[in-house]
Each structure stands twice: as C-alpha cells, then as structure tokens.
C-alpha positions as semicolon CSV with decimal commas, in nm:
position;residue;x (nm);y (nm);z (nm)
1;M;-6,186;-1,932;7,263
2;L;-5,959;-1,934;6,982
3;K;-6,112;-1,837;6,665
4;P;-6,035;-2,095;6,382
5;Q;-5,815;-1,975;6,086
6;K;-5,836;-1,990;5,737
7;I;-5,532;-2,104;5,596
8;I;-5,458;-2,060;5,234
9;R;-5,161;-2,259;5,090
10;Q;-5,022;-2,164;4,755
11;N;-4,868;-2,443;4,529
12;H;-4,600;-2,297;4,285
13;Q;-4,480;-2,511;3,992
14;D;-4,099;-2,486;3,955
15;C;-4,115;-2,479;3,581
16;L;-4,144;-2,256;3,314
17;S;-4,490;-2,290;3,115
18;T;-4,415;-2,081;2,805
19;V;-4,174;-1,850;2,659
20;D;-4,283;-1,643;2,352
21;L;-4,174;-1,362;2,107
22;D;-4,404;-1,112;1,972
23;T;-4,336;-1,196;1,619
24;P;-4,194;-1,509;1,478
25;R;-4,078;-1,323;1,156
26;S;-3,998;-0,971;1,093
27;V;-3,863;-0,765;0,782
28;V;-3,662;-0,472;0,791
29;N;-3,489;-0,255;0,554
30;S;-3,118;-0,164;0,587
31;G;-3,035;0,101;0,779
32;G;-3,403;0,048;0,999
33;T;-3,435;-0,077;1,341
34;A;-3,570;-0,429;1,452
35;T;-3,715;-0,470;1,793
36;I;-3,805;-0,821;1,965
37;N;-3,993;-0,882;2,258
38;C;-3,949;-1,210;2,475
39;T;-4,234;-1,289;2,710
40;W;-4,225;-1,569;2,980
41;S;-4,462;-1,746;3,216
42;G;-4,400;-1,981;3,522
43;W;-4,207;-1,955;3,859
44;P;-3,963;-1,879;3,991
45;A;-3,869;-1,576;3,757
46;P;-3,622;-1,687;3,477
47;R;-3,271;-1,576;3,355
48;L;-3,263;-1,438;2,992
49;G;-3,021;-1,483;2,733
50;W;-3,025;-1,433;2,354
51;L;-2,839;-1,596;2,069
52;H;-2,799;-1,527;1,702
53;N;-2,778;-1,807;1,460
54;G;-2,701;-2,023;1,741
55;A;-2,417;-1,802;1,899
56;P;-2,446;-1,603;2,197
57;L;-2,487;-1,230;2,177
58;G;-2,267;-1,174;2,486
59;A;-2,233;-0,904;2,715
60;G;-2,063;-0,678;2,461
61;V;-2,387;-0,603;2,287
62;A;-2,515;-0,355;2,562
63;G;-2,298;-0,071;2,419
64;G;-2,313;-0,124;2,022
65;R;-2,603;-0,136;1,802
66;V;-2,755;-0,445;1,960
67;R;-2,881;-0,338;2,297
68;V;-3,081;-0,571;2,558
69;H;-3,364;-0,373;2,765
70;N;-3,595;-0,475;3,074
71;D;-3,404;-0,722;3,233
72;G;-3,328;-0,897;2,889
73;A;-3,665;-0,924;2,762
74;Q;-3,646;-0,684;2,491
75;L;-3,363;-0,692;2,226
76;V;-3,331;-0,393;1,994
77;I;-3,098;-0,376;1,686
78;T;-3,053;-0,052;1,547
79;S;-2,877;0,049;1,162
80;V;-2,968;-0,292;1,054
81;H;-2,744;-0,426;0,801
82;R;-2,646;-0,739;0,621
83;A;-2,461;-0,934;0,912
84;D;-2,789;-0,893;1,137
85;K;-3,004;-1,125;0,938
86;G;-3,071;-1,492;1,052
87;V;-3,273;-1,665;1,346
88;Y;-3,267;-1,470;1,705
89;Q;-3,373;-1,702;1,998
90;C;-3,482;-1,592;2,377
91;M;-3,333;-1,854;2,615
92;A;-3,542;-1,867;2,973
93;R;-3,377;-2,043;3,248
94;N;-3,434;-2,104;3,621
95;E;-3,346;-2,332;3,877
96;R;-3,541;-2,638;3,747
97;D;-3,627;-2,592;3,401
98;S;-3,554;-2,388;3,057
99;A;-3,733;-2,292;2,793
100;Q;-3,703;-2,082;2,439
101;A;-3,850;-1,920;2,142
102;S;-3,687;-1,795;1,824
103;S;-3,771;-1,536;1,565
104;E;-3,641;-1,475;1,212
105;L;-3,491;-1,121;1,109
106;R;-3,531;-1,093;0,714
107;L;-3,396;-0,792;0,526
108;G;-3,624;-0,608;0,308
109;D;-3,439;-0,333;0,092
110;T;-3,077;-0,320;0,165
111;A;-2,821;-0,050;0,048
112;P;-2,522;-0,188;-0,176
113;E;-2,226;-0,322;-0,019
114;L;-1,911;-0,392;-0,231
115;Q;-1,793;-0,747;-0,233
116;Y;-1,484;-0,709;-0,454
117;T;-1,317;-0,398;-0,604
118;F;-0,988;-0,409;-0,860
119;I;-0,656;-0,317;-0,762
120;E;-0,393;-0,061;-0,880
121;Q;-0,238;-0,175;-1,233
122;V;0,057;-0,048;-1,413
123;L;0,063;-0,155;-1,794
124;R;0,246;-0,135;-2,094
125;P;0,069;0,013;-2,438
126;G;-0,116;-0,203;-2,638
127;Q;-0,220;-0,448;-2,349
128;V;-0,568;-0,538;-2,253
129;V;-0,714;-0,473;-1,917
130;T;-1,042;-0,568;-1,717
131;L;-1,160;-0,417;-1,383
132;K;-1,401;-0,573;-1,185
133;C;-1,653;-0,436;-0,903
134;S;-1,915;-0,667;-0,754
135;A;-2,181;-0,546;-0,481
136;A;-2,460;-0,701;-0,303
137;G;-2,807;-0,532;-0,238
138;S;-3,181;-0,548;-0,250
139;P;-3,303;-0,468;-0,516
140;P;-2,985;-0,581;-0,698
141;P;-2,760;-0,273;-0,757
142;H;-2,631;-0,069;-1,095
143;F;-2,303;0,037;-1,151
144;T;-2,170;0,359;-1,307
145;W;-1,803;0,410;-1,385
146;L;-1,623;0,731;-1,319
147;L;-1,276;0,839;-1,429
148;D;-1,089;1,089;-1,268
149;G;-1,388;1,179;-1,117
150;Q;-1,600;1,232;-1,425
151;P;-1,886;0,975;-1,527
152;M;-1,804;0,783;-1,845
153;A;-2,028;0,820;-2,131
154;T;-2,187;0,491;-2,245
155;P;-1,951;0,381;-2,505
156;T;-2,080;0,320;-2,843
157;R;-2,026;-0,003;-3,046
158;G;-1,680;-0,061;-3,147
159;H;-1,522;0,143;-2,909
160;K;-1,206;0,051;-2,718
161;Y;-1,396;0,095;-2,374
162;S;-1,680;-0,138;-2,323
163;L;-1,890;-0,182;-2,022
164;E;-2,092;-0,501;-1,884
165;Q;-2,255;-0,635;-1,575
166;F;-2,410;-0,941;-1,462
167;T;-2,617;-1,132;-1,184
168;V;-2,389;-1,360;-1,038
169;K;-2,608;-1,491;-0,760
170;S;-2,931;-1,337;-0,573
171;N;-2,891;-0,998;-0,536
172;E;-2,533;-0,974;-0,622
173;V;-2,401;-0,794;-0,935
174;A;-2,051;-0,807;-1,098
175;A;-1,949;-0,502;-1,329
176;F;-1,668;-0,493;-1,559
177;L;-1,495;-0,206;-1,754
178;N;-1,294;-0,368;-2,016
179;I;-1,000;-0,133;-2,189
180;S;-0,842;-0,277;-2,536
181;N;-0,509;-0,157;-2,665
182;V;-0,426;0,056;-2,367
183;R;-0,261;0,416;-2,443
184;S;-0,088;0,647;-2,201
185;E;-0,397;0,865;-2,225
186;D;-0,618;0,593;-2,076
187;G;-0,417;0,653;-1,742
188;G;-0,626;0,777;-1,434
189;L;-0,831;0,724;-1,158
190;Y;-1,103;0,464;-1,210
191;T;-1,403;0,479;-0,969
192;C;-1,692;0,231;-0,980
193;R;-2,036;0,315;-0,790
194;A;-2,314;0,078;-0,693
195;A;-2,650;0,208;-0,613
196;N;-3,015;0,083;-0,607
197;A;-3,354;0,230;-0,499
198;L;-3,270;0,237;-0,132
199;G;-2,925;0,400;-0,145
200;E;-2,557;0,370;-0,214
201;A;-2,275;0,195;-0,121
202;P;-2,133;0,278;0,235
203;P;-1,772;0,385;0,215
204;Y;-1,469;0,139;0,196
205;V;-1,102;0,191;0,179
206;R;-0,900;-0,067;0,011
207;S;-0,591;-0,212;0,170
208;I;-0,262;0,000;0,074
209;G;0,036;-0,185;0,075
210;P;0,378;0,021;0,186
211;I;0,425;0,329;-0,043
212;R;0,818;0,395;-0,147
213;A;0,903;0,744;-0,237
214;V;1,244;0,908;-0,326
215;A;1,360;1,232;-0,138
216;G;1,362;1,539;-0,352
217;R;1,050;1,428;-0,570
218;E;0,687;1,500;-0,575
219;L;0,453;1,243;-0,431
220;V;0,087;1,194;-0,499
221;L;-0,069;0,957;-0,267
222;Y;-0,415;0,856;-0,404
223;C;-0,675;0,723;-0,129
224;P;-0,848;0,390;-0,297
225;Y;-1,176;0,422;-0,171
226;S;-1,523;0,359;-0,300
227;G;-1,894;0,410;-0,182
228;Y;-2,119;0,702;-0,263
229;P;-2,227;0,957;-0,181
230;I;-1,903;1,042;0,004
231;S;-1,891;1,374;0,165
232;S;-1,535;1,400;0,275
233;V;-1,216;1,230;0,218
234;R;-0,920;1,356;0,491
235;W;-0,572;1,229;0,524
236;E;-0,410;1,215;0,875
237;R;-0,053;1,155;1,009
238;D;-0,015;1,039;1,348
239;G;-0,355;1,139;1,463
240;S;-0,345;1,511;1,293
241;P;-0,432;1,619;0,952
242;A;-0,160;1,635;0,706
243;E;-0,004;1,965;0,654
244;W;-0,004;1,940;0,276
245;A;-0,322;2,025;0,076
246;G;-0,511;1,730;-0,075
247;G;-0,565;1,706;-0,420
248;G;-0,917;1,611;-0,591
249;E;-1,059;1,235;-0,562
250;G;-0,880;1,171;-0,226
251;A;-0,541;1,259;-0,323
252;L;-0,239;1,418;-0,125
253;T;0,027;1,610;-0,284
254;I;0,369;1,631;-0,101
255;P;0,566;1,857;-0,347
256;R;0,906;1,769;-0,246
257;V;0,979;1,441;-0,028
258;E;1,225;1,470;0,225
259;A;1,346;1,172;0,513
260;G;1,101;1,364;0,779
261;H;0,799;1,234;0,579
262;A;0,831;0,887;0,634
263;G;0,572;0,731;0,896
264;A;0,204;0,600;0,893
265;Y;-0,061;0,783;0,693
266;T;-0,447;0,714;0,751
267;C;-0,688;0,770;0,472
268;T;-1,066;0,836;0,627
269;V;-1,357;0,845;0,425
270;T;-1,703;0,983;0,561
271;G;-2,034;0,882;0,377
272;A;-2,342;1,132;0,378
273;R;-2,503;0,957;0,651
274;G;-2,196;0,955;0,852
275;E;-2,066;0,611;0,789
276;I;-1,671;0,568;0,801
277;G;-1,403;0,385;0,624
278;R;-1,054;0,414;0,692
279;R;-0,713;0,233;0,607
280;E;-0,353;0,315;0,713
281;L;-0,052;0,290;0,521
282;Q;0,331;0,334;0,573
283;L;0,531;0,592;0,366
284;L;0,888;0,466;0,324
285;V;1,173;0,732;0,223
286;S;1,435;0,634;-0,010
287;N;1,726;0,859;-0,070
288;P;1,909;0,845;-0,425
289;P;2,282;0,853;-0,454
290;E;2,478;1,180;-0,536
291;I;2,771;1,175;-0,744
292;E;3,061;1,415;-0,666
293;P;3,181;1,574;-1,015
294;F;3,500;1,422;-1,146
295;S;3,746;1,477;-1,424
296;F;4,056;1,316;-1,588
297;S;4,412;1,501;-1,585
298;A;4,410;1,757;-1,849
299;N;4,751;1,661;-1,984
300;L;4,756;1,298;-1,976
301;Q;5,026;1,136;-2,246
302;E;5,072;0,790;-2,385
303;G;5,230;0,564;-2,140
304;K;5,114;0,728;-1,848
305;R;4,929;0,576;-1,551
306;A;4,579;0,727;-1,468
307;Q;4,302;0,685;-1,226
308;V;3,961;0,881;-1,161
309;S;3,726;0,832;-0,840
310;C;3,360;0,825;-0,856
311;I;3,257;0,941;-0,493
312;V;2,882;0,874;-0,367
313;T;2,846;1,171;-0,089
314;S;2,494;1,102;-0,034
315;G;2,234;0,802;-0,055
316;D;2,101;0,485;0,071
317;M;2,335;0,202;0,109
318;P;2,419;-0,034;-0,053
319;V;2,527;0,135;-0,392
320;H;2,626;-0,049;-0,674
321;F;2,863;0,086;-0,946
322;T;2,914;0,052;-1,308
323;W;3,163;0,197;-1,544
324;L;3,070;0,263;-1,917
325;K;3,298;0,413;-2,211
326;D;3,126;0,617;-2,487
327;G;2,784;0,485;-2,338
328;A;2,884;0,097;-2,364
329;P;3,046;-0,137;-2,120
330;I;3,435;-0,083;-2,113
331;P;3,580;-0,340;-2,332
332;S;3,809;-0,590;-2,151
333;A;4,092;-0,513;-2,408
334;L;4,143;-0,172;-2,238
335;Q;4,266;-0,304;-1,926
336;A;4,105;-0,075;-1,706
337;I;4,071;-0,167;-1,361
338;A;3,766;-0,041;-1,145
339;A;3,855;-0,057;-0,744
340;R;3,621;0,016;-0,469
341;T;3,805;0,174;-0,169
342;S;3,715;0,305;0,152
343;F;3,869;0,269;0,536
344;L;3,769;0,237;0,866
345;L;3,919;0,492;1,142
346;R;3,900;0,273;1,479
347;I;3,853;0,498;1,789
348;P;3,896;0,289;2,087
349;H;3,658;0,361;2,373
350;N;3,704;0,631;2,599
351;R;4,030;0,746;2,379
352;R;4,120;1,032;2,179
353;L;4,221;1,014;1,828
354;L;4,543;1,139;1,803
355;P;4,622;1,320;1,444
356;D;4,930;1,146;1,356
357;R;4,795;0,826;1,389
358;P;4,828;0,589;1,107
359;V;4,514;0,455;0,920
360;D;4,568;0,085;0,806
361;C;4,460;-0,022;0,483
362;S;4,513;-0,394;0,318
363;Q;4,635;-0,409;-0,041
364;M;4,517;-0,703;-0,252
365;K;4,659;-0,686;-0,625
366;N;4,484;-0,367;-0,766
367;L;4,171;-0,377;-0,519
368;I;4,187;-0,195;-0,181
369;V;3,973;-0,363;0,053
370;A;3,745;-0,130;0,275
371;Q;3,733;-0,258;0,618
372;V;3,447;-0,115;0,776
373;E;3,222;-0,108;1,049
374;E;2,943;-0,213;0,846
375;R;3,074;-0,430;0,580
376;G;2,990;-0,369;0,229
377;A;2,899;-0,019;0,300
378;E;3,110;0,086;-0,025
379;F;3,059;0,433;-0,150
380;F;3,320;0,514;-0,409
381;S;3,455;0,349;-0,716
382;N;3,800;0,415;-0,874
383;L;3,877;0,343;-1,223
384;V;4,233;0,288;-1,298
385;F;4,450;0,274;-1,599
386;K;4,823;0,092;-1,590
387;E;4,932;0,255;-1,907
388;V;4,699;0,489;-2,117
389;S;4,724;0,501;-2,504
390;A;4,520;0,675;-2,764
391;R;4,252;0,408;-2,766
392;H;4,170;0,482;-2,430
393;S;4,056;0,838;-2,521
394;G;3,665;0,881;-2,502
395;R;3,377;0,968;-2,246
396;Y;3,384;0,756;-1,921
397;T;3,060;0,730;-1,725
398;C;3,032;0,623;-1,375
399;V;2,653;0,487;-1,305
400;A;2,557;0,462;-0,904
401;S;2,229;0,282;-0,831
402;N;2,069;0,189;-0,492
403;S;1,709;0,106;-0,389
404;A;1,580;0,447;-0,465
405;A;1,708;0,576;-0,818
406;K;2,013;0,549;-1,080
407;V;2,226;0,834;-1,130
408;N;2,538;0,907;-1,319
409;Y;2,811;1,138;-1,407
410;T;3,023;1,146;-1,718
411;A;3,387;1,302;-1,802
412;E;3,601;1,274;-2,059
413;L;3,961;1,137;-2,128
414;V;4,203;1,283;-2,371
415;V;4,495;1,100;-2,419
416;K;4,797;1,316;-2,622
417;G;5,042;1,128;-2,810
418;N;5,398;1,084;-2,749
419;A;5,589;1,249;-2,998
420;R;5,929;1,008;-2,960
421;R;5,704;0,728;-3,017
422;R;5,565;0,863;-3,312
423;E;5,932;0,918;-3,450
424;L;6,032;0,580;-3,382
425;A;5,694;0,412;-3,543
426;R;5,766;0,626;-3,879
427;P;5,856;0,324;-4,117
428;A;6,222;0,317;-4,253
429;P;6,268;0,385;-4,623
430;A;6,275;0,096;-4,837
431;S;6,596;-0,049;-5,018
432;R;6,658;-0,238;-5,359
433;F;6,987;-0,421;-5,373
434;C;7,095;-0,514;-5,747
435;R;7,341;-0,774;-5,825
C-alpha cells in the first residue's frame, strides 16, 4: 500500500515587486567617491542597468572612473567632479515586467574649474588691455594674478593696473586684470590662478595654433597653461622629451632654429595630485631670403649701358623684389628697368644632358621670361640702365622678401663724366654787332 505523498506547490509571480536604492540623495565633495546600491525583489531575477540624467551609462563605464559591481547592483564613481552630478536611475527588467528607482548625486565643495581664459595678444604702446579669467567652484573661488611667475602686488588707487572680480552666476566667478596706457615694460607672461577652500584649479592647456619660426633665429615656445598647484611642465616631440632645455614657466627655447626642427610638439602639464593637461602644436619653419653680394662696374662713364643682378641663393619661394635708390623708390624719369630672369634646363627621361646642348630663353622686349618647371619660382632680379648719366649715380638697394623675412643689399653706382661731352656743352662766347 502506497503511502500518501504530500505535494507542495509553489506559485511564482512573473513580476518585479520593488526596486530600491539605498539613498535617494547623496552629497559628495569634488574628488571624493560616490557609491549607490540597487536592491530588488521579485521573480525571475532581473537584468540591471543604469542611467545618468536619462542617458545609459553603457558598457564603457567598467574600465573608467565609473564602475558597476555585483552583477550591476552597485555603482561606484571615483574622483567625482562637476560632470558627475545629476540623477542616477537603476533599471530592472525581466521577461514580464520592469521597475526603476532613482537617486540624486549633488556636489558639495568642488575644486575650481576654469571656464574662460584669455589669449595671447600683441599690442601697441598706449593701448588699453583687459585680461579675463572665469572659474566655477564651491565655495566660489578667489583669483590671484602672476607676471612672469611672480605674484602681482595689489595695485593702489590710480595705478595703471586694476584688479576686479565678480560673481557672474551661482559658484562662478569672473576676474579681470586691466592695464591702461600699455608700455613695453608691461609685456610678459601673465597667469591667473583660481583657488577655494577645497583646492586649486586642475591643469589646463589652452589651444595653440601653428607657430611659424624663422630659420637661423632663436625661438621661445610658451606653454599657455593654467591651474594650481602645478608640479611639472614638460615638452615632447614625437613622443620623446624635447632635446632643448626648457625655460621658466613652461617655456622651451631653441637657440637657433633649423629646418629639421619643424614638426609636432606637445606640452604636458601635471598637477600636484597627478591630474594631467596637454595640448599639441605644429611648428613651421620658414627660410628667409639670402642675397648674394653684387656691385656695379667701377669704370662706368656717361652714355654707357649698365646692368646689375640681385640673386637670392636660398630661401622659401616665392620671393618678391623691390629696388630703391638712395632709400626711396626709383623715379620713373631715370628710365631704369627691373627685369627678372631665370631659365629651365629640360632633361628628357632616361637621357643624358650633353654639355654643348643649347638652352632656349624667350626674349620679350626688356624682360627675359623664366620658363621653369614650377612657374613663378623667380629667384633673381636685374636692374638695367639703357644709357647712364650723372643723375643715375647713387646707392641702389635690392629688397627681397618672402613669407619669412625681408632682407636687402646695397651697392653704389658712380657714373663718371664724359670729357668730350663736357667740351661740347661749354657755352659759345657772346658776340655783339654794331652798325
């Protein structure tokens, strides 16, 4: 005889009854850690996900400051900063139902974050300049100003410098440095620093446009960074430390620029707590024109023809030429002709250039036109005199300019008088006839 069996039936509801977060609201200081735990009840076990201000946090959070633990039930945010504040939602879903709960993360005290910084300026003496910085933080930050790394003293009433700062919105402060009647001695590297009771501003490097340097000259690259305290400023080129010793306040000095110095440079600024700010710039190197010395014929007499060539032996193209006489443009009455000349040697593919092969140049009036592979690449200018006279005597200057610089070379033209012409030019004796 079979014994009766007790059958126990369990009824499960395919639903989620509750989803809860351990705190509806939390306040965390900047740089701190926030932890939010999500609990649920119901069956079957749900899949958990998180939203921040309505947007999914996504899978990428696992390897960053925001991490999800315990199968999605715990959210941990380290090094909290301003962008992390807002509403976080724990979303729970199974095959039949879904539920959610939310918690607000508020920031307590926050270190200053720069919102606006001034740019580099080139001014003329006598102008007025205003430098502006703004930063947000809690409590509201206070600004100090530095010139070439040294704190600026509080200006007295009536001084050409004036310092002002205003609260423009909740926890955001704008500071202004005004300089009236700018002089050359006011030039330098100005820095604004924002600080409050919690800390200082993290490092930030302002965007830097391409820098153009001139070959053969010294170059000082300044890293336009802000933040405080700063533990290091370093320059790198192609991922390796720059070979030149850096100057104070993030300056990198190249004593003599060469074409090989062109390329990408990166300024990296590190804060006292390990925060990093960096920015890359492109250095372009221009080569100035170099004029080969020239001179006029030493024995030049009136009535003769004359010509002198101003040749640029190196430098970036294109080169523009200008001629001056005694420091001023050549008067048209002197009838001097400036002509540019160059020529092309055409070498057919896989053939040798024979030494006796002629070179073709086309003549157009007084101008010899250059037929070159890269048209417009003119590299010298001729000054032609059809017939010189004493009035042509003087100092002639060839001015050559390109994108890098303007250079010049001067030679003196001395025209000697013609003795026969002077004899013919003597006035005849006057005659008087009486009747």
